[in-house]
N, C-alpha and C positions, 0 to 999 in steps of 0.2 A: 280579291279573294282567290286564292290559287285553285281551289277545287272547281270553280266554274267560271272564272274570269280569265282564262288563259288566252294569250295572244298567239295567233297563227304565225308561224315562221314565214316571212315574206322577204323576197329579194330586197337588198338594201336600196337599189335605185328606185324600186316601186314604193317602198316606204317613204323615201324622200319626196317622191311626187305627191304621195298622199298627204304628207305634212304640209307641203306648199299649198295643196288644194284646200286643206282645212283652214290654213291661215288666210287664204283669199276668200273662199266661200263664206266662212264664218268670221271673217275679219271684222265685220261691222260690230260683232259682239265684243271685240277686244280693242275698240277704238278709243280715242281721247274722249274723256267725259268730264263732268264737273258737278259740284254740289254747291248750293247757295245756302248761307245761314245768316240770319239777321241778329244783331246784338244791339240792344238799346243802351244808350249812354247814361240814362238818368241815374243819378246818385244824389239822394236828398234833393237839394235845390240846384244841383249842377246838371244842366241839361244841354249844354251847347259846346261842341268841340271846336278848337281853333287850329288844330294841326293834323298831320297825317297820322296813321296808325303805326306806332313803333314797336318792334319786338325786341325784348331784352335777351340776354344770353341764355336764359332759362326757357325762352319761347313764350313768355307771357306778354300781353299787349299793354301799351301805355298810350295815353293821349291827353291833351290839355283841354281844360274847360275855362270858363270865364275867370275863375279865381284860384285855380290850382290845377293839379294833374291827378289822373286816376290810373292806378295799376289794376288791370282787369284780368282776373283769373278765369273768367268765363262763368264760374259758379258763384263768385263773390267779387267785391271790389274794395279797394282801399283808396280813400280820398286824402290827398296831401295838399293842404292849402299853401299857396305861394304868396298871396297878397293879403294877409289878414288886416293890415292897417290902411289899405287903399280905399278911398271913398268910392272910386269907380274901378271897374274891372280893367285890368291891363291886358293888352292883346299879346298873345303868345305866337311866335313865328315858327319855331322849330324845336325838336326834341331828339336827343341822341344819347348814347351810352359810351363811356370811355373804357379803357382797358382794365380798370379796376372794378367795373360794374356800377359806377356812379351814374346817375341819370342827370343830364344837363338839359335845361330849358332856356331858350333864347326868346326874349320878348322886348317890349318897348322901353322898359326901364333898365335893361341890361341882361342879366341872366341869373339862374339859380342852379345849385348843385344839390342833389338829393342823395343822402347816404342809403345804399341798398339794404342795409341791415336794420338800422335804427329809424330810417326814414326822416332823419333830421335834415332841415333845409338850411342852406347857406347862400346868402345873396352875393352876387358878383357883378361889379360895375367897372366900366372903363371909359375914360375920356382923354383926349389929347392934352398935352401940357399947356397948350395955348387956349384951352377952353374949359369951362366948368360944367358944361352940359354933357350928361351921359349919353353915349351913343347906343342905338338899338342893336341888339344881337339878332341879325337877320337870318343867318344860316350857319349850321354847325356840322362838323365832320370829324370823326374820330381820327386823331393823328398818332404819330409814333410816340413811344415811351410814355404811354398812358396820358397823353395830352389831348387837347381838343382844338381844332382849327375853328376860328370864328370870323365871319365877315360882318362888318357893321354897316349901318345905313349910309355912312359917309365913305364907304369904299376901303376902309382899313382892314387889313388882314392880320389877325391876332393868333397867337398860340398860347393857350391857357392850361393850367394844371389844377388838380383837385385841391391843392393847398392854398389856392387863391392867387398864385403867381401868374401874371399876364405879360407876355412878350410881344412887342410890336414887330411884325415881319416886313411890313411895307405898306405903301398906299397904292391901291389900284384905282388911279385917278379917273380912269375911263368908266368905272363901275359906280353908278349912283343909286341903283335900286336892284341889288343882286337878289335873284330868286333861287339860286341853286349852286351848290358846291359839290364837287365830286373828284375822286382820284382818276387819273388816267391809268387804266388797268389797275394794278395793285401797287403802284409806285407812290408812296406818300409825299415824295418831293415834287410831283407833278399834279397840279390842281386845275380842274376845269371850272370856269365860272360862266353862268348864263344869266342874262337879263333880257328883257323883251326884244331887244334889237340885235344883240351880239352874243358871240361865244368866244371866250378867252381861255388862254393857257398860262398858268403861273409856273415858271420854271427858272431856277437859278436867280431868284429874287427879281425876275423880270416878267412883265405882263405882255403876252403876245396875243394878237388878234387872230382868231381862226376864221371867223365869219362875221363881217360887220356891214355897215351901211353901204360900203362901196360895192358890195355884191347884191345889194337889195336888202330890205329889212328881213331879219330872220323871223319866219312865221312862228306863231306859238305852237304849231303842231309839227314836231319833228322828232326823229330818233337817230341815234348813232349806231352804225352797224360796222363790225370789224372785218367781216368776210362776206363776199358775194357768192351766190350759188355758182356751181361749175357751169361753164359755157358762156359766162358773162366776162368780158375783158376787164381785168383788175386795174386798180390804181388810175382810174380816170373818172370824170364826171359824165353824167348822161341823163337818160329818162327811164322811168319805169311806168307801168300801166296798172291802173286799178279800175276794173269794170270798163275797160276800153278807153279810159281817160288818162292822158299822159301827165306825169308829175316829175319835177326835177330831183336829182340827187347830186351831191357834190363830194368829190374826193378831197380830203384834208390831209395833205402830205406831212404836215408837222406832227400829226398824231396817228397817221396811217389808218384812218377810219373814214367811213362814208356817212355823210349827213343827208338824211332823207326827209323831205317835206311831204307829209302824208295828208290825205284829204280830211281827216278828222283829228280830234285830240287823241294823241297816241302815246304808247309806252312800250318799251322793249319787252320781249317775251319772258316766259317763266319755265316752260315745261321741258324737262330733259335736256337743258342747256341748248335748246334750239332757238332760232331767230323768230319767234312768234311776235307779232305786233298786235296790241289790243287798242281798238279805236272806239271812241264814244260817238254815238249818233242818237241823241235824245234819249229814248227809252230802251235802247239796246246797246249791248257791248259786242262789237264785231271782232272775232278772233281771226287773224290773218297770218300769212307766212310768205316770205319771198321765195320765188322759184324761177326757174328758167324754162320758158316755153319757146322752142324754135329759136334759141339764142336771144330771146327777148326777155328782159327782166319784168316780171309781173308780181303783183301783190295779190295772192290768192285768198279768198274767203274760206275759212275752215268751218266755222259755225257762228251762229248769232245767239247771244244770251240775252233774254229779256231782263231788263232791270228797271228800277224806279227812276224816273227823271229827276234831275236836280241835285246830284251829288256834287260836293265841293272839291274833294281831293281823291285822286286815284293812286294808291300806293302798292307797288308790286313787291313781293318777297320771294325771290327765286329759290331761296334755301328750303322753303316749305311748299313751293308750287301754289302760292296763294296770291290773290289780288284783293285789296281792301278798298271799298268805296265809302268815303266818309260823308255822311249827311249831317244836318245840324243837330239832330236828336238821336242818331243811331249810326252804326256803320254796318256794312254788309261784307262778309268774307265769301269769296268764291274760290273753292279748292279745285284744282285741275289734277286729273289723274288718268292713268291708262286703265280702262276697264278690261279685266282679264277673264270675266265670266260671260257665258252665253247660256240663256235659258232655252232648252229644247223641250218639245211637247208641252209648251207653256199654255196657260189659261187663255192667252190672247188668241191662240189658234184653235182652241177646242171649247166645247160647250161647258166642260167641267174639268176640275183638276185631274191630272193623270198621275196616280200614285205608282211610281216605278219600283218594281220588286227585284229585277235582275237585268243586267246589261251585258251584251257581247257584241263583237264586230267581226266581219269577215275580212278576207285578204284584200278585197277591193275597196274597203273603206266604208261600207255600209254598216249602220248601227241598228241593233235589234234590242227592243225593250219589252220585258215581260211586265204586264200591268194587270190590274183587276178587270180592265175592260177588254183585254186581249193582248196580242202581240203587235207592237208598232215597229215600223221600219223607217229609218232616215237614210235615204240613198245618197249616192255620191254627188248629187246636185243640191243636196240640202232639203229635198222634198220630204215631208212627213206624211205618213199614211198608215192605216191599220192593215196588217198583213193578212189576218184571218178573223172574221167576225165571230166565228164559232169557238175560238180558243180563249175562253174566259177562265180566270182563276189560275193562270200559269204562274208558277213560283220560281222555277229554275230552268236554265238553259245549259246545254253542253254540246259541243260540236262532235258529230260522228265523223264527218269528213268535210270537204270544202263546200258542199252544197246541202248538207243535211245536219240537223241538230236534233237532240232529244229535248223534249219539254215535259216537265213534271208538274202536276197540279198540287194543290194543298193536300189532297187526299191520296189515293192510291193509283191514279191514272198516269200512264206514261205514253207519250206519242213520239213518233218520228215525223219531223216537219221539214218540208222542202223550203229552203230559204228564198228561192226564186219567186214562188207564187203563194206560199203558205199552205199548200195542200198537206194533209196529215194522214198518217196511218196509225191507228192504235196498236200498241204492242201487247201481246199476251203476257200479262204480268200477274202472277199469283202472290198477293201479299202474304208475308210470313205470319201475320197475326191480325186479329180483328182491330178495327179502328187504326189501321196503319196510316202513317203520315210521313211523306218525304220531308227531310230537313236539309239535305245536301247531297250532291252527286259528284263523284270524282272518277275520272277516267284512269284506270290503273294500267291496263294493257290495251291492245287493239280491240279486243272483244270482251274484256272484263272490266266491270265498273264496281266501284265501292259506293254503297248507298248508306247515307246517314238517315236515321229514322227517329221517331219519338220513343222507341224502346230498343235502342241498340244499333249495331252496325252490321251490314250484310253485303254479300257479293252477288253480282248479277252477271251472268254470262249471256251475251247478246246472241250467240249462236245457238246454244241449247235452251235459252230463256229460263235457266235454272237459278233459283234464289237460295242462297245458303247463308247461314249465320257466320259472321267473321269471328274467328277464334284468336284471341290474343295469345302471345307466347306464354304468359303466366296466367293460369286459371284463377288465381286470386283476384285478378283485376278484371272482373266481368263487367261488360257494358250492357247487359240485358235490360236493366231498368234505367238506363241513362238516355237523355235526349242528346243526340249528336248534332252539334252546331257547325263544325268545320273540320276538315281533314287536311293534313299536309304531310307529304313524303319528302324526306331529305336523306339522300344516300340510302342507307338501309333502315332508317328510322321512320316510324309512323307516329305522328302527333295527332291527337284527337281532342278537340275542344268540346266539352259537354256542359250540362247543367250541374255537374258535380266536380268541377275542376278540370285540369289538363292532364291527359294521359300520354306517356311516352313509351313506345314499344320498339324494341330492337329484336326482330325475329332471328337475325343471324346470331347474335350473342345470347339470345334467350333471356333478355333483361327487360324489366318494366319499371316504371316509376310513376307516381301519382302526385301532382302538385295541387295543393288546395290552399285555403286561407291559413291553415296551420303552418304551411311552409313560407308564407309571406305574400300570397296573392291578395289583391284587393277584394276579389269576389270569386265564388265558385262557379258563377255563370260566365263562361268564356264563349264569345260569339264569333271571333275572327282570329286567325293566326297568320303571321307573316314573318318570314326569315329574310332579313335585309342582306345587303352585299357585305356587311361587316360581320356576318354570322351571328347577329343578335336577333333573338326571337321576340316578336312583339305580340301582345295579347290585347284584344278589345273586350272589355267587360262592362257590366252595368254600373260599376263604381269607379271607373277610371281606366287608365292605361298601365299595363305592366310590361317590362322588358326582362328577358331572361338570357344571361350569357352562357357560354359553354361550360363554365364552372358551377352553374346553378345559382349564381347571384341574381337577386330579383330587385329591380328598381320600379318605382311607382310614380305616376303623374295623375294629379287630381285637380279640382278647381283651384285649390290653394297654390298649385304650381303654374296656373295660368291657362289650363285647357278650357275650351268653351263650354263643355258639359260633361258630366260623369258618365252619361249613357253613350258609349262608343259603338258605332255601327260597323264601319269598314276601315281597312288599312290599305293604302297604296304607297308606292315608293318612287321617287325620282332620284336624280344623281345626288342631290344635296339634302333632301328632306323626306321625312315620313309624313304622309297626309292621312288624317283621321277624320272621317265624317261622324257627326254626332247628332243628337236630338236638337242641337242649337248651333249650327255653323260648322266650320272646318277648323281643325287644330293642326298646326304644323310643328314638327320637332326636327331641328337641324341634326343631321346624323353625327357630325363631328362635335359640335359645341353643346348639343342637347338643349339649345335655347328653344323656348316654347313661344309660339305666337298663334293667333287665331284669325279667321276670316268669318265675320258675321254676314251671311248672305240673306238678302231680302227678296221676296217675290214682287210681282207687279203691284200688289196692294200694300206693300211696305211691311208685310209681316215677316218675322224671322223664319228662315227655312228650317224645317225639321226633316232630316235625312232618314232614309230607311235602312234597316239592317239587310245584309246580303245583297246590296245593290250598288256595286262600284265596278269600274273597269278602266284599265290603263289602255287607252287607244294607241298611244305611242309615248316617247320620252317627253313630249311637250304638251300633250292633251290628256287630261284626266277627266273621267266621267263619273259623277255621283248621282244616284237616284234619290229623289225626295218624294214627299207626299204631293208635290205639285209638278212633277215632271223630272227632267234631267238637267243638271248643271254641268257644263263643260268648263274646264279651267286651263288657261294658257299659262303654263308654268314658267315660260321664258320671260313673260312680262312681269310676273310676280317676283322673280329674282331681283329685279331692279326697283322694287317698290316696298322696301322694308323700312320700318320706322323704329324709333327708339324713344318712347315716351318716358318722361321723368315725373315722379310724384313729389310734390312739395307740400310741406306743412304751412298753412296760411294763418291760422289763429288757434288759440286755446282759450276756452271760456270756462271758468269755474263758477259754481253757484253756491250761495250760502244755504243754511239749513232750511230756510223758507222757500227756496227755489225761486226767489224773486230778484234780488239784487245779484248782479253778475259782475265779475271782473274779467275783462277781455284783454288778451295779450296778442297783438299782431305784429309786434316789432321785436327784434333780437331773439327770435325763436330758437336760433342755433345755440344760444347761451343756456337753454334749459337743459340741465343735466338730469334732474329727477323731478317729476311733478309731485309735490308734497300736498297731501290732502288730509283733512281732519276726519274723525270718525263720523261726524255729523255733516261735514262739508265734503261729501264724497261723491258728488255728481259733477261731471264736466263734459264739454263738447270739444272735439278736435276736428277742425276743418282742413281739408286738403284740396289740392288742385292738380290737374294733369297737363303736361305740355303735349304738343303735337296732337291736339284733339280738336277737330273741326266742329263737330256737333256734340257739345258737352252733354246734351240730354241722353246720348247713347253711350256715354262712358259708364263704367261700373267700378265699384269699390268693394274690397273685402278686408276684413279685420279679424284678429283673434287676440286673446289676452293670455299670455303664458302664465301659468300658475292658477288660472281660473277656468279656461276653456280648453277642450280637446280638439275642436274643429274650427274651421274658418267660417265666418258669417258673411254671406253675400248681401251687401247693402243695396244692390241695384244701382241706380244712378244718384243715390243720396250721398253727397260728398261730406256730410257732417256726421261724424261718428259720435253718437250720444251714449255715454256710459252712466247709468243710474245706480246710486247706492252701492258702491263697491265695498266689499267687506274689508276688514283690516288685514294688512299684510303687504308684501312686496310683489309687484307684478311688472310685466312689460307689455304695453299695447303695440301690436304690429299691424301695419296697414299696407295693402297693395292696391294698385289701380290698373284698369285696363281701358285704353282709349276707344274711340268710336270705331276704329278699324279692328278692334279685338286684340291689340298687341298689349301684353302685360308690361307694366312699368319695369324698367331695368333696375330700379332701386326699391328698397323697402324702408318705410319710416318706422323707427322703433322709439317708443317713449317710455322710459322707466317710470314707474308709479309707486309711491309709498303712501299707504293709508294708515293713519294712527289708530291703534286699537281702542275700543270702548273701555271705560275704566274697569268694568268687572271682568275683562279678559286680560288685564295687565298682570304682570308677575306679582307685584306687591299685593294686589287685591286677592289673588288666588292663595298666596301664602297666609295672608291675614285670615281668610275664610277657613283655611285648614286648621290654623291654630285655634280659632274660635270654637270649631266643632270638636277638636281634640279636648279642649277645656270642658265642654259640656259632657263629653264621654267620661272624662276623669271624675267629674262631679257625680255622675250616675254610678260609677264604680265605687266611689266613696260611700254613697248612700246604701249600696248593696252590702258592703262590708259592715256598715254600722248596724243594719237590720239583722245581719247574720249573728253578730255578737249578742244583741238583745234577745235573740230567739232561744237562748239557753235557760230561760226562767223555769218553765215546767213543760211537761209532755204535751198538754193541750195547747199551751202557748207556742211550743216548738213547732207543732204541726201547722198552726196558723201562720207562724212566721216563715215556715218552709214554703208554704203556698206563695207568700209574697216574694220570697227570694227567687223562686222559680220564675215568677212573672218578671222580676228585675233582670234575671239572667237572660231573658229573651230580648230585653230592650236594646242592649249594645249591638247584638247581632242584627236586629232589624234596623237600628239606627245607621250602622255603617253601610248597609245595603242601600238605604235611602239617600244617604249623603253622596254615595258614589253616583247615583242617578242624577242628583242635583248638580254635581260637578260636571258631568257630561252635558247637561242642559246649558250650564253657564258657558261652556266652550263652543256650543254650536247654535244657540238660540238667540233671539232678539231680547231686548231689555224687558219688553212686556211679557214674553214667555217666561223669563227668569223670575219676574215678580210673581207670576201665577204659581210657579213651582214652589217658591219660598213660602207663599201664603198657604198652600196645601200642606207643606211640610210643618209649618208652625202649628196648624191644627192637629197634626199627628203628634207633635211634640207635647202640646198641652194635654191631650188625652192620655198619652203615654205617661206623663208626669203624674197625672191624677191616678192612673192605675197602679203606680208604684206605692201609693199610700192607701188606696181603697181596693179591696179584694173583688168588688163587684162593679158592674157598669150597667146602665140601663140599655135595653135593646135599641132604643132610639139613638143613644150615643154610640153604641157598637156599629149601627148601620152607617152613621155619619163618619165614623172612623174608617170603615171599610171603603166608603166612597172616596175619601181623601187618599187612602192607600192605593186604590185601584187607578185613580187618575194619574198618580206618579208612575205606577207600573206600566200604564199604557204608553207613556212617553219613553220609558226605558226600553221596552220590548220592541225590537225592530219589526215594523209592520203593524204594531198595535193589535188590539183585540176588542171585541164587543162584550159588554157585561150588563147584567140586570140584577137588581135586588128587590124582591117582592115579599110582602107580609100578608097573611090572611086577614088579620084584624089590626090594621094600622093605627086605629084610635087607642089601642091599649099599650103601645110600645113604650110610652113614657113611664109606665108604672111597673114594668116587668124588668127585673134585674137578674143578670146572669154573671158567671165568673168572667173576669176580664181576660182579653187576649185568648179567647177559646176558639174563635172562628178564624182569626187572621192566619194562624199557621196552616190551617187546612187550605185557605185560599192561596197562600204563598206556594204550597206544594203543587196545587193545580196549575199555577202559572209556570213554575220552574220545571216541573217534570212532565207536564201534559201539553201546555200550549207553546212553550218556547221553541220546541224543535219541530213544530208543525208548520207546513207551508199552506198558504191559502187562507180561507176565512176561519177565524178563531172565536169561539163563543165560551163565556163563563156565566153561569146562572146560579144565583143564591136565593133560596126561598125559605121563609120561616113560617111554620104552623104553630099557632098558639092554642094550647089546651089549658084547662083550669089550673093544673099543677105542674105543667112542664112545657118546654119549647122544643120543637123538632126542627133542626136546620138541615137543609139539603144543599150541598155544593156539587154542581155537575159541570163538566167541561167536555168539549169535543176534541180533546187532545190525542196524543199518540198512544195512550194507554200504559198500564203498569209494566207489561212485559217488554214493550219497546223501550220504555224508559230505563228499565234495568239493563237491557243490552247496551244502550248508549252510555250508561254510567261505567259499565265494564270496559267498553272499547275506548272510551276517552281517558280512562285512568285519572279521574278527577282528584285533585289534591284536597279540595274542600268538600265535605259532606254535611248536609244540613242536619242539625240536632233537634229541629223544632218538633218532629214527630215523637222522638224519645222523651223530650221535656213534657210535651202535652200528655203522653201516656202516664208519666210519673205524677203529674198534677192531678189527673183523673183518679189515680190510685189514692193520693192523699185526700182529695175532696170526698171520695166515696167512703173513706174511713171516718170522716167527720159527719157525713149525712146519715139519716136514719130511715127515711122512706124511699123515695125514688133514687136510683143511682145514675151517675153520668155514664154514657157509653157512646161508642161510635163504630160504624162498620164501613167497609170499602168494597165496591164491586164495579165490574165493567158496565158502562152505560149501554153500549151496542156491541156485544161480544163478537159478532160475525163480520163487522166492518173492518176496513183497512186501518182506520183510526177509531178504535172502539170507544175512546173517551173513558172518563172515570166519574163515579158518583159516590160521594161520601155523605153518610147520614149520621148526625150527632144528636143525642137526646140529652137535654139539660133540665133538671128539676128547678122549679122556681122558688118555692116557699122557703127552703132552708137558707137561701142566700139573699133574701130581700133585705133592703136597707131598713133600719129601724129609726 
């Protein structure tokens, strides 16, 4: 962080000395290290391995069992039987991969070739022309032109091809029990053979002895070395010493290599192309290396690794720096690496965790850490100690000169501290407002400092001790109510990171700009700013990483792009990478390629490290320091440059389930041939299993997925490699999967699976068209009935008024019908089958009641209430967010015998919903109450909607093309019915429910006489 993590300018020679010091003093923190992981072989009844562990071109492991071979993805296994007809298990000797990716297995009956896509198995046998007995395939080695070299138990050398062709190359008569075949260097024309007593070279169809009985029996424990350490005379035989005991080594001029007889079972080394030798000694694995001591060749012990005694095969894999130990029921992988982190202020040295809040260093190489417990110092000898026991709660450092720095607390205290002994002097600092809190400090000039606070930015003059508010060049961009997180000055520009976005000020040009989420930032909370050497501005936020170029273009990096966590704490830069500390590990972004990788760091208890904000420091170009909740982690970037991985993500199986989720169809072969995953609307659940290469501890791998067309974000699966997708809706989608190995490196590829889910029948085009035609027919039927009644209404004046009443009722039916049909159509498009059935059931009730009302002028109050319930249930689904309603009656026992004019209440309820509740946000209520008197019914419809005035304003502003006629129709009906009645008249009134509220609501009271309209 530029504001308070600046590095003092130090002479180049002194910085070089300090770098060497750090690499020596803290070198133990960056030494060779290892991780051990157990893998159990058990697969159904296959529990015993017969071969070493073989890695295919994708980095997945293979091994043979009693009756077949297993491809081990780490998270899952595929068993491929080789001997389905054999009564007894056949012994397998070797396993290898040819240039086409086919897997070859040599065993007692010949050999087998396994297709890498379909996993089909083809048997392969060979016997001499003078014999009918098949020879055993003892040892395999990939040859040129996609061929395979084979040594048989009779000493015959064969060259075989995947199509089954076998060529005899010659008879190695001296070899009767070959154990090993290898190339000399990378030359496929020169083969080395080894059996218990001798070492041979096959060259130009001739077998040459390199070491045989004439020189003494070749011991079982030996290695070939092509180069001796400097200081040892080359190209001659001699002795070397291991723990003061001499052992012979022999120079073999025909192959220009040295054969060493070692004291234990040994194998050539793995790490960084060096000459490490691994030796077994019962329950330990000894890691050694040849070196020259006073011109004497010695085998030095590097470390001892405890292992379980009794392994059968030790298999090295230099390409991935791993050693495999095969036991009868399991294998153990040992991964070797260069540890490039060192934990300072760790829990091992202190009574409790030291949460580090800020870090600086001086010109001599001492490190100072601000913590909750005070200031700690790590001196040039590596000694850790507290600088001052009275300095608790320190949040920030900044150097005043080479021997004094300022320390600010969480509150308003500011100290001048001597770096030599930690003595302090409080500074007279008058906070500019109450509850002042420091957030950052930036040294502007020799005596002037910029102070970031929780309510803006200020200047502080060290000489006058005067505090002033910092004024931006544009008064429109005030920082008074902003929390300042970081400051950065570039040329004449000032960049300010706040809790309300990023501000850019140019006092010289009098220009300002404000970047927020509206301009494309991931978040308005910006915690750290860094300008890299390519003039790209990087921002740390609580939702990921942003970069900003000189043209204002913004790029984003989130979990989906491979970063370790979206909560970004600090930013540091090396020659090649940007380093971001997060709440869960370190994220690296290569400056040129923009490739993302992560480092998941664990403390002594194995817990993932959470780093702190505003706690990072670049000690030099090779050492970076990041503060965490458990101390400081230093990173040697030189070692990390040589330790990059490239994991690949592979699809291992797809399992689809039937409608009962019981029977499954699993496909684990020919997955590359799947173009689109076809699913039915009821068979729409499946599982996709994936696996990662270059992953030592598969339990620490993580997987992410998203579904284009269904999801907006990526889902983090954790270490679950099986992506389970339940009940996908109909449509076309693409499942996308990414993976991250146990080192935190994102897979270089992404798996994409197109998916097509057939629609449910009622969402198909033909069903929707048929439904529309059906309801159009019903509508035309009602229109016909209306016209027929209108013609018959001309009989006489009294009859005319009676028919006019019915015609007005029928006039409302199509209007209400089309509104309801529109709601059902929407429900069909977005609801499940059960929901649609419920909608249609409610609609059918409305339809029956409406049909009855077309022929009868009155309806019982009980039927009217049931009609309103069905109507309101449909309206609840139609209205976004829904509403609550209630229907109550004073005397419910009498509602079956009270008859009122039909469709008199529904238009008022519809108006309450459309004009009152539809445009209101929040809780919505509709209450209907009936009071029953001897000769009339009083209905009250009240809502808590927006009110009449607000509704009128909305109607005017929206310029609605459709205007409801229900109120006008009901007014005319009341007029006609009142002309026919003699005693009580129908009437209604409208008033505001709560006139002084923001949403006053509306109350409608309607009075309906009973007697004149009762059924006879």
